[in-house]
N, C-alpha and C positions, 0 to 999 in steps of 0.2 A: 291172687292174680290182679285184683283191683289195685292193691298197694304197689305192686310191681309196675303196673301201667302208669300209675300216678308218678312213681319215681322216675320212670323212663321219660315221661313228659317234662319233668323238671330238669333232669340232668342230661337227657339225650341231646338236645341242641348244643349245649356247651361242650359235651364230649366230642361231637362232630366238629365244632369250631377248633377245639384243641388239636384234633387229628389233622385238620387242614394246616394248622401252623407247624405241626411236627413234620408233615410231608413237605411243606414248602421249604423248610430249613434243611431236612435230611437229603432231599433230592437235589439240592443246589439251585432250585428254581428261584428262590428269593435272591440269591447273589446274581443270577442271570438277569433278573428284572432290574436290580439296582445298577448293574453295569450298563444295561441298555439305557436306563435313564441318564446315567452319567455320560455316556457317549452322546446322547441326544443334546444334552445341555452344553457339553464341551463343543459340539459342532455349532451350536447357536451362539456361543459366547464370542463377542467381537475380539479378534486376535490382532495384536500389533504386528507390524511388518518386520521381517528379518533384515531389511535394508537399513533399519534404525540401529542396528548393532554393529560393532567393529569386527564383523565376521564375514569372510569371503570363502566360498566353496570352490574347490577344483574337482570336477567330477570326471571319472573315467567313463566316457560315453561310448555309445555304439560306434560312432565315427572314429574314436581313438582306437578301439579294438580292430576295426577294419584297416586302419592305417598302420598301427604298430604291432598288431597281433596280441594274443593273450596266452600266457602271462607276459606282461610288459617287461622289457629288459631293464635290469637294475641301472644300467648306464643312463637311460632316459630319465629315470627319476633323479639321478645325481645331477643331471643337467638342469632339470626343473627346480631342484632345491637351490642350486647356485643362482639361478635367475631370480628366484623369489627372495633369497637372502640379500642379493645385490640391490633389490628394490626397497629393502628396509622393513621386512615383515617383523612382527613381534614374536610370533611363534608359528611353527608348522606342525599341525597334528596329522600324522600319517596313519589313516585308518585302513591300511592294507596289510595283510599278513605277509611278512618276508623273513620268517625264521629260516627259510631255505632260499638261497640266492637264485637269480635267473639271469642267464647270459654270461658273457665273458668278463663283465665289469662288476662282479659281485662285491669285490673288495672295496670298490669306491663307495658303495652304499653303506657298507659297514664302517668305513672310515668317517663318512659324513655323520652317521649317528653317534659315533664315538666322540667326535670332536666338535660338532656344531651345536652350540647351546640352545639353538632355537628348535631343534628337532625332537619330537615326541613319538616314540614307537609304541605299538600295542602288542598285547598278548591276550589269550583267551583261556581263562581258567577252566571253564566247562569242557572245552574241546581239547585242552592240553596243547595249545599252540603257543610257542614262545615268541619273544620280541626279536627284532633285528639283532643278530649277534654283535656283541661289543657295545651295545647301548648301556650307558651308566644307569644304575638303579634309580637315580633321581629324575630320569627322563623316560622311564618305563611306565606303562599303565595298562590296566585291563579294560577291555571294551565290551564285557559281558552285558547283555540287555535282558531284562526280565519280562517274559511274555506271560499273560494270563492263560488260564486253561482253554479259553475260547480263541486263542491265537492273536489276541489284540495286545498291542504294546501301549500300556498306560502308566507303567511305573518307571521311575528313575532311581537306579541304585547309585546313590551319590557317594557313599563311602562305607567301608567296613573297618571298624576300629580294631586296634590291637594287632595290626599286620606289620610286615616289614616295609622298608622304605620303597621298594619297587611296587608293592601292591596298593596302588592308588587308582581310582577310576580315571578313565581317559579324559572326561570333561573337567574333573577337578585338577588334574595335572596340567592340562592346557591353560586353565584359568590362572593357576599359580605361576606358571612361567611367564604368562602375558602380563601379570600384575606384580610379579616378584613379591607376593604376599601369601604367606602360609598360615595366617591367623585363623582363617575359616576352618581349615582342617584341624588345627590345634584345638579349636573350640569344640569340634565334633568329637575328637579323641577325649577331651576332658569332660564331655557331657554337658557343656554350658551353652552350646548353640541351640537355639530354639527354632523349631521348624515343624511343619505339619507332617510328622513322621507317620508312616503306615505301620500297621500291626496285622496279625493274622485275622483279627476280627474287627478291625477298625473300618470306619466308613461303611461302604457297601460290601465289604469282604466278610465271608463267614468261614472261618477255619481255613483260610488261605495261607498255609504255613509259609510259603515262599515270600509272601508280602512282609513277613516279620523278620526276614534275614537281613542283617546289616541295617544301614540307615537308608530307607527308601521313602520317596515322596512321589506324588503324582506328577507326571510330566506336564510341563507348561508348553503349549504349542504356539509357535508364531504362525502367521498366515502361511499355509503351505506354499512352497516354491517361491517365497519372497526374498530369500537370501541372494545376494549377488552370486551368480554361478558361471564359471568358465570351464572350458575343457582343457585337458592336458595338452592337446595340440596347440591351443591358444597360448599357453604358457611357453611352450617350446618355440613357438613362432614369434614370440614377443608381441602378441596382440592384446595383452591385458593393460588397460590404463594404469599408470603408476599409482594414481590416487585410490585405486581399488585394492592395492596391496600394501602400500606404505603404512606402517604402524597398525597393521591389521592382524587379526588372528586368521590364519589360513588353514582350512581343513581339507585334506585330500582323501577322497574315497570313491567307491564304485557307485555310479548312478545308472549304468546301462541295465535294462531289464534282464538281459541274458546272464548277467553275473549274479542275479538273485539276491542281491543285498537290499531287498525292499521289505517293508513291514506294513502290516495292517494296523491302523490307528483308529481312535474313536470316530473319526470322520468317514472311515471306510463304509460303515453301515448306512450312512445317511447322505453321502454325496453320490449322485447318479452320474455315470459317464459310460462311455463305450467300453472302457477298460476298468478293471478293479482299481479303486483308489488306494494307492500305496505311497509311502514316503521312504526315501532312501535312508540307509543307515547313517551316512555322513550328515544328512540334514537333521536326523534325530539327535546326533551328537552336538550339532550346532545349537539346537534348542536347549540342550542340557547346559552347554557352556554359557548361553545367553542368560539362563536363569541364575547361574552362579555369579555371573558378572553383576546382576541386579542385587544379589545378596551382598556382594563386595561393596557396592556403593550405597546400600541401604534403601533402594528404591522399590523393592519387591513387596507386594501384599502377600504375606505368608499364608493366610487362610487357617483352616483348622480341620482336623479329622476327628470325628466322634470315636472315642475309644470303645473297645468291646463292652466294657461294663456299662458305658453310657447307652449303647444300643440296647442292652438288656433292660436297663431302667426305663428307657423310652417305650420299649415293648410292654413292660409291666404296666406303665402308666396308661398306654393306649388300650390295653386289655381292660384295665379298671374303668376307664372312661366309657368303653363300649358297653360293659356290663351296667354301669350306672345309668347311662343315657338310654340303653335298651330297656331297663327295668323301671327306673324311678320316674321317668317323665310320664305323667298320666295319659296324655293324648298320644296314641300310637303314631299318628301322622306327624305330630310335632317331634316325637322321638326320632323318626326316620329322617326328618328334615335336619335336626341337630346333628345326627351322626354323619350324614352325607356332607353337611356344611363343614363340619370339623375335619372330615376326611379330605375334602377339597382344599380347605385352608392349610392342613398339614402338608399335603403334596405341593401346593403352590408356594408355601413359605419355605420349605426345605429346598425346593427347586430354585427359588429366587436366591437363597443364600449361596447355593452352589454356583449359580450363574454370576452373581455379583461379588460375593465375598470369598469364593473358593472354600466354602464350608461344606464338607461331605458327610452326610448322615444317611445311614441305611433307611430307606423308605418302605421297602416291601413288607418287612415283618411288622413294624408298628401299624402301618395302614391296614394290613390284613387282620391284625389283632383287633383293631378298632371296628372294622366292618364285620368281621366274623362274629365277634362277641356281641355287637349290637344286633346283628341278624339273629344270633342265637336267642337273645332276649326277646326279639319280636316273635320268633317261632314259638318260644315257650309261652309267651303271653297269649299268642293266638290259640295254642292248644289249651291252655288253662282257661282262657276266655270262653272257648267252646264248651269246656267241661263245666265251668261255673254257670254259663248260660243255660246249659241243659239242667244243671242242678237247681238253678233259680226257677226255671220253668217248672221243674218237678215239684219244688217246694211251694211255689205260688199256685201253680195250676190255674193261673188266671190270665186274662188278657190285659196287658198294660201298654203304656205308650213307649216308643223308642227312647224318649228323653228320660223316663223313669228307669227303663232298663239300663241305660248308660250310667245313671246315678247309682243304681244297685251295684253295677260292676265296679265303679270307682270306690264305693264304700263297702265292698264285700267283706273285707277283713273285720270291719266294725260290726256288721250286721249278722254274719254267719258264724256259728259256733258248732263244731262237730257235725257239719252238714245240715244244720237247721237254723231257722230264724229264731233268735232268742225272744222270749216273751217280753213285750214292752207295752207301756201305756202311752197312747198317743192321742192328741186332739185331732179329731177327724170330722168330716162331713159325709153323711151317708145318703145315697140316693137309691130309693127302693121303688121298683115299678111292678105293675101287674096289668094284665090284659083284661079289659072289660068285656063282658058277655062271652067269655071263652067257652062256657058250657054250651050255649045255644049255637055258637059258631061251629064247634066241634061236631055237633050232631049233623050238620049239613055237608061236612067234608070227609073224604077218606083219610086214613091215618097219614098217608104220604102227602096228600094235599094240605092237611092241617100242619104238618111239620114244615113244609115249604112256606106256608103262610106265616107261621111264627118266625121263621128264619128271616123272612123279608122285613119283618118288624125289627128284629135284632140288628139287622144290617143298617138300620137307621139309628138305633140307640147306642150301640157299642162304639162306633167311631166318634160320636159326639162326646163320649166320656173320655176315651183314650187320647183324643187330640188335645185335651186340656190337662193331661197328666193324671187322670183318674184311673182306677183299676177296677175292672169287672171281676168281683170276687167270686160270684157264682151265679148260675142260672137257676131260677126257681120254677121250673116247669114252663109257665107262660109269662114269666117276668124275670127280673134280674136284680142283683144286689151290687151296686157300684159304690166304691169308697174313694174319697179324695183325702190325701194326706198320709198314705201308707205305701210301701213299708218304710219310707223315709219321712221323717218329720218335716213338714213344710210350713209355709205361712198360712195360718188358719183363716185369715181374712181372704187371702187369695183363693184358698180351696173352696170357701163358701161361695165366692163369686163364680168360680169355675163351675160349680154344681148348677147354679142358676142359669148360666150361659149354656150349659149342656142341655138343660130343660128347654130353653128357647130354641136351640137348634133341633132338638127332637120334635118339637111341635111343627116346625117348618117342614121337616123331613116326612112326618106322618101325613101332612096335608098333600105333599107331592106323591107319597106312596098310595094314598087312597084314590087319587085321580087315576093312577095306573091300575089299581085293583078294580075300580069301577069299569074300566075298559076291558079288563080280563074277566069280568063277570064274577068276581070274588067279593066276599064280605068286606066292609070297611073295617079298619083297625082303630080302636080307641084304647087309650092307656091311662091308668091312674098312677100318680107318682107322689111319694112322700119324701121330704128332705128334712134332715135334722142334724144338728152339730153338737158335739160333745166328746168326752173322753171314751176310749174303748181299749180293751185288752187285745193285742194283736201278736201273732207269732205262729210257729209251726205246730201242728197238732196231728197226732196219728202215730202209726207204727212204721217199721221199715217197709212193710208191704204196701201201705197206703198212707200218704201224708198230704196234708193240705194247709194252706195259709188261712188261719181262722181269725175272724173279727168278731169279738164277743163283747156284749155289754148292753146297758140300757139305751145307748145311742142307736144301736141297730134296731132294737125292739121298737123305739119311738118312731123311727122312719117307717118301719113296716106297719105300725098301727095308724100312722097318718095316711098312708096309702089306702088302707081299707076302711077309713073312717067315713061313715055315712055315704055309702056307695051310690045312693039314689041322687045325691046332689052332684051330678056330673053332666056338664054340657061341653060340647066341642070334642075335638080329637084327643086332647090331653088335659087332664085335671091335675094341677100341681098344688099340694098342700105342704106348707113348711111351718116350722116352729119359730117362735120368737128367738130361740137360741141362735138360729142361722141368720135371722134378720139383723140381730144386733152386731153381727160380725161384718156386715156389709158396709162399704164406704157410703157416707150420707149422700153424696152426689149420685152414686150408682143406684142407691135405694130409691131416690126421688124419681128415677126413670121407670120404676116398676109400678104396674097397676095392681095394687094389693087390696083384697077385700078381707077384712077381719071376720073370723068366725067366733072369736072370743075364747075364753078359757074352756078347755074341754078335757075330760078324763079319758085316758086310754088304758087299755087292758095291760095289767102288769106294772102299773105305775100309780103311786099314791098322789103325787103332785100333779095338778092339771097343767096342760100345755096351752100357751097362747098360740092359736092356730090362725094362719093366714092363707088365703088362696091367691095364687099368682094368675091373674087374668092376662091373656095374650091375644085378644081380639079373635077368639075362636068360637065365641058363643053362637054365632049364626050357623055354623056348620053342625049338622046332626043335632039340631036343637031338641028334637023329639027323641032323645036317647032313652033307651030302655034300661032297666036295672038288671043286674045279673041275678 
């Protein structure tokens, strides 16, 4: 069960992250997000004006329907064509279905399309609607438009290779007749024309099969409603300036809302108005023709679409970066900052490329991969950190500083083996304390009062140790064993100094505590302390039922013996005896600040060699000068 829980902690967050990615892709949500971002950026991109193109639109408006009725008589269109041709148009693209004639002059319309080289007729493959009867194949064209699943028109079906002469897109046919140049279509048929062609998984599309049919690219939008636009009535009434028609491409189509030849475009989501923002079909075709004309003169910025395999590679890269940054960066806060910064940079960079360079890369999956995998790493580290923290607390069973705890976590792989601290020999400084006159004090207090009295003393001693990176290894009844330099090897000189500073802080704390104890009517507290530096064996000791962090060796014994040495020589709240081993580690400048009284070489129990002993005086001799011995 324990192994299963550990396995779940390790792989659970990543399993959840993978599940998020699978759901994002399989439900189509990733494509929805990418298309939404595309629409937003397309809306924000500065668009050139349609008035800068040689294209003029003739719209069938509501006023035309009221005046001429619907469907409009073929004879009226014949009259309009004659007026336009007389003004010197280059080509007339007729974006109205007339496979079946209307009115008594149906033959005139068919004659015009059969004989006038400027006229282009449309048919629709998807709906099975044919061109104007009699139109030669070289002036026929299909006007099929490709809508995405959300009903937005973003794609331009430029050409389908391998078809007969009649099967050419409306925009391409109009451009060819206007320029008398078929080289662009020939290059597409030969596969030599380079463009940002779409595919089923290109850009922000994910398995959008329709996007891979034929040669499709993203629509380039001019500023909506910026093309010169006139009504059919203005053509028939001769109200259109000749300069708006001569040598122009004229496209005729429905613009009246009642005819429902209107399309939702990327701008629809983000342009607020009283009515739904839609663009007429004839204006869509004008945008398509304008883009082909830019191709013809070589002035277009083609852009680039990330192919499907590229999207997959980017996703794998972002997943790897998420795992790497989530796991390998030591500081969790820095890891979060790096992942979020990279995520913002990725989003901003890809957004800028789309805005400025027409480069479209799917953002949703890579960004989610980066964030979800980074987040999975944070969750796993958090769970493992909690587990290791509990394990370290169990192994140490001691009170240690947050700084040391953090170092333990950072170096856990080096320190822990099979759930235990390996045995190591480390240079340490030991601080050993005992409470003076404990027996006589205990006789005057109840057990509860005595424990409270001792704990008040420990509340002074323990923080003084842990604040300096020391570890309280164990409590010895009425004293404690504190160690500096474990379980991570530290600077031995700094640890020796830290022990002295801890003693100085304990002295000040005891003086303040005794003032409060006097007010409370309780006995004063006096402590003896021994400090010694040297090597010790450290590591985990015990069984699975009970384990503790052991500090073993002569260094511990010497500190204990120094504390208990000649107990009668004790004045003040705190007596501190230290060995020459500790003194030699102190910086000379710091040592000069200390008031040291030498006791000379002294033998301690359990050791053959004598110790040079010094007492650290801290101006506390005046207090409790008539101390009694234990």
